[in-house]
C-alpha positions as a printed NumPy array, in Angstrom:
array([[-30.69 , -12.852,  11.441],
       [-26.805, -13.609,  12.479],
       [-25.415, -16.572,  11.392],
       [-22.84 , -18.356,  13.209],
       [-19.808, -19.9  ,  11.517],
       [-18.964, -23.551,  11.815],
       [-15.66 , -25.2  ,  10.995],
       [-16.221, -28.373,   8.542],
       [-15.539, -31.54 ,  10.879],
       [-16.403, -35.185,  10.052],
       [-20.016, -34.609,  10.712],
       [-20.403, -32.631,   7.353],
       [-20.523, -34.035,   4.029],
       [-18.495, -32.519,   1.7  ],
       [-18.303, -34.521,  -1.615],
       [-16.083, -31.971,  -3.354],
       [-13.467, -32.228,  -0.407],
       [-13.157, -35.799,   1.165],
       [-10.586, -34.563,   3.459],
       [-12.256, -31.521,   4.55 ],
       [-11.672, -32.032,   8.145],
       [ -8.058, -31.704,   7.973],
       [ -8.334, -28.182,   6.154],
       [ -9.649, -25.286,   7.708],
       [-13.171, -24.972,   6.05 ],
       [-15.777, -22.645,   7.658],
       [-19.4  , -22.109,   6.688],
       [-22.301, -20.432,   8.277],
       [-25.224, -21.506,   5.809],
       [-26.572, -24.439,   4.083],
       [-27.772, -24.379,   0.897],
       [-30.697, -26.874,  -0.155],
       [-29.632, -28.376,  -3.596],
       [-32.516, -28.563,  -6.125],
       [-34.767, -26.506,  -3.766],
       [-34.503, -23.506,  -5.917],
       [-34.909, -20.03 ,  -4.023],
       [-38.168, -20.574,  -2.139],
       [-36.293, -23.747,  -0.189],
       [-34.539, -21.26 ,   2.396],
       [-33.273, -17.78 ,   2.926],
       [-29.827, -19.197,   1.996],
       [-31.112, -20.366,  -1.501],
       [-32.805, -17.063,  -1.657],
       [-29.651, -15.165,  -0.977],
       [-27.507, -17.11 ,  -3.604],
       [-30.106, -17.233,  -6.169],
       [-29.999, -13.314,  -5.703],
       [-26.256, -13.417,  -5.853],
       [-26.181, -15.329,  -8.975],
       [-28.838, -13.545, -10.633],
       [-27.772, -12.783, -14.387],
       [-26.857,  -9.249, -14.586],
       [-29.205,  -8.625, -17.89 ],
       [-32.345,  -9.275, -15.175],
       [-32.449,  -5.525, -14.256],
       [-35.607,  -6.257, -12.32 ],
       [-33.305,  -8.147, -10.012],
       [-30.83 ,  -5.357,  -9.728],
       [-31.887,  -4.599,  -6.171],
       [-32.406,  -8.046,  -4.842],
       [-28.699,  -8.75 ,  -6.534],
       [-27.18 ,  -5.569,  -4.437],
       [-28.919,  -6.504,  -1.51 ],
       [-27.558, -10.056,  -1.363],
       [-23.935,  -8.961,  -1.873],
       [-24.365,  -6.535,   1.124],
       [-25.695,  -9.01 ,   3.114],
       [-23.085, -11.676,   2.055],
       [-20.369,  -9.421,   2.7  ],
       [-21.414,  -8.305,   5.922],
       [-21.567, -12.231,   6.962],
       [-18.057, -12.705,   5.61 ],
       [-16.623,  -9.714,   7.212],
       [-18.315, -10.59 ,  10.532],
       [-16.622, -14.038,  10.493],
       [-12.875, -12.258,   9.709],
       [-13.542,  -9.515,  12.348],
       [-13.66 , -12.332,  14.742],
       [ -9.494, -13.158,  13.633],
       [ -8.149,  -9.878,  13.839],
       [ -4.937, -11.188,  15.08 ],
       [ -4.094, -12.309,  11.281],
       [ -3.921, -10.798,   8.153],
       [ -5.926, -12.133,   5.077],
       [ -5.867, -11.926,   0.979],
       [ -9.041, -12.775,  -0.298],
       [ -8.19 , -14.194,  -3.892],
       [-11.602, -13.994,  -5.92 ],
       [-12.188, -16.697,  -8.553],
       [-12.995, -14.873, -11.554],
       [-16.465, -15.256, -13.107],
       [-17.261, -17.227, -16.373],
       [-17.001, -13.948, -18.678],
       [-13.955, -11.933, -19.464],
       [-14.331,  -8.44 , -18.419],
       [-14.849,  -7.281, -22.05 ],
       [-18.103,  -9.425, -22.218],
       [-21.089,  -7.547, -21.289],
       [-22.369, -10.517, -19.592],
       [-19.445, -10.136, -17.232],
       [-20.744, -10.717, -13.597],
       [-18.048,  -9.406, -10.973],
       [-20.121, -10.067,  -7.704],
       [-17.517, -12.228,  -6.265],
       [-15.096,  -9.479,  -6.448],
       [-17.831,  -7.054,  -5.074],
       [-18.235,  -8.975,  -2.026],
       [-14.346,  -9.654,  -1.711],
       [-13.787,  -5.626,  -1.779],
       [-16.781,  -4.8  ,   0.37 ],
       [-15.248,  -7.278,   2.981],
       [-11.82 ,  -5.639,   2.804],
       [-13.633,  -2.229,   3.33 ],
       [-14.83 ,  -3.439,   6.659],
       [-11.779,  -5.374,   7.902],
       [ -8.621,  -3.541,   8.05 ],
       [ -6.786,  -6.741,   8.347],
       [ -8.218,  -8.212,   4.827],
       [ -7.191,  -7.278,   1.465],
       [ -8.107,  -8.099,  -1.844],
       [ -5.387,  -9.695,  -4.157],
       [ -6.968, -10.107,  -7.98 ],
       [ -4.388, -12.878,  -8.999],
       [ -6.619, -14.488, -11.424],
       [ -8.018, -12.976, -14.652],
       [-10.669, -14.654, -17.254],
       [ -8.732, -14.589, -20.565],
       [-11.658, -16.495, -22.481],
       [-15.083, -17.026, -21.909],
       [-16.337, -20.319, -20.521],
       [-19.639, -22.069, -19.831],
       [-21.047, -21.226, -16.576],
       [-20.899, -24.153, -14.301],
       [-24.65 , -23.669, -13.454],
       [-25.154, -24.551, -17.435],
       [-23.035, -27.529, -17.429],
       [-19.72 , -25.853, -18.061],
       [-16.327, -27.024, -16.055],
       [-15.301, -24.219, -13.905],
       [-12.669, -25.979, -11.51 ],
       [ -9.304, -25.367, -12.724],
       [ -6.046, -27.428, -11.323],
       [ -3.864, -25.506,  -9.525],
       [  0.014, -26.586, -10.477],
       [  2.467, -24.919,  -8.305],
       [  5.526, -23.48 , -10.009],
       [  8.762, -21.885,  -8.901],
       [  8.358, -18.552,  -7.275],
       [  9.238, -15.393,  -9.017],
       [ 11.965, -13.837,  -7.085],
       [ 11.564, -10.315,  -9.027],
       [  8.308,  -9.793,  -7.549],
       [  7.975,  -7.562,  -4.442],
       [  6.746,  -8.867,  -1.078],
       [  3.947,  -6.872,  -0.177],
       [  3.469,  -8.167,   3.449],
       [  4.988, -10.834,   5.672],
       [  2.308, -12.694,   7.553],
       [  3.174, -16.111,   8.553],
       [ -0.495, -17.185,   7.997],
       [ -0.48 , -17.887,   4.193],
       [  2.018, -17.375,   1.375],
       [  0.906, -17.329,  -2.319],
       [  3.335, -18.223,  -4.611],
       [  3.417, -18.223,  -8.565],
       [  1.018, -20.934, -10.06 ],
       [  0.265, -22.161, -13.375],
       [ -3.462, -22.416, -14.022],
       [ -4.556, -25.563, -16.078],
       [ -7.639, -27.734, -16.591],
       [ -7.161, -31.269, -17.352],
       [ -7.2  , -31.301, -21.166],
       [ -7.457, -27.699, -22.629],
       [ -6.918, -24.428, -21.426],
       [ -9.222, -22.989, -18.733],
       [ -9.023, -19.269, -19.962],
       [ -7.427, -18.121, -16.539],
       [ -4.14 , -16.576, -16.082],
       [ -2.06 , -15.183, -13.053],
       [ -1.669, -11.581, -13.067],
       [  1.054, -11.241, -10.7  ],
       [  2.752, -13.186,  -7.749],
       [  2.991, -12.164,  -4.143],
       [  3.172, -12.945,  -0.684],
       [  0.441, -12.43 ,   1.983]])
């Protein structure tokens, strides 16, 4: 089934982004909150994407979900070939050293970049301390504060579409365990 990407507008209710119609936000699926995996094919896809890596019986379904989602995101970007994009995956709740580290977002980003020559992956954020998963009551939303750009970092491309500068990642009162790996322009 091909999913049609839609730009969010006033008819969409996005509580986490009240001014969403002023931004370029797109979606192709709708998740039914509280519906569980049986509520819709989208819920099943997301359930499989977020399956704990220790659930080895679900490895096949998780891998299939990564492939499906990657393909759908690549379809979106392949419709925008006159621009260059950088995908900046948000790191999972566990550090790379933790055996429960699940890099499915990075896997999706890498597969999309492999299918779209005008898309690259910029791993700018790294988890420096384990955090509680958002799905189990943890707070993973980080406040991003702009700092002056680092002139010593070379520019990797010159697309006018987006410029990434040096950021200081913080959470309201405590360190959220994230750090910027490097700065770049895209």
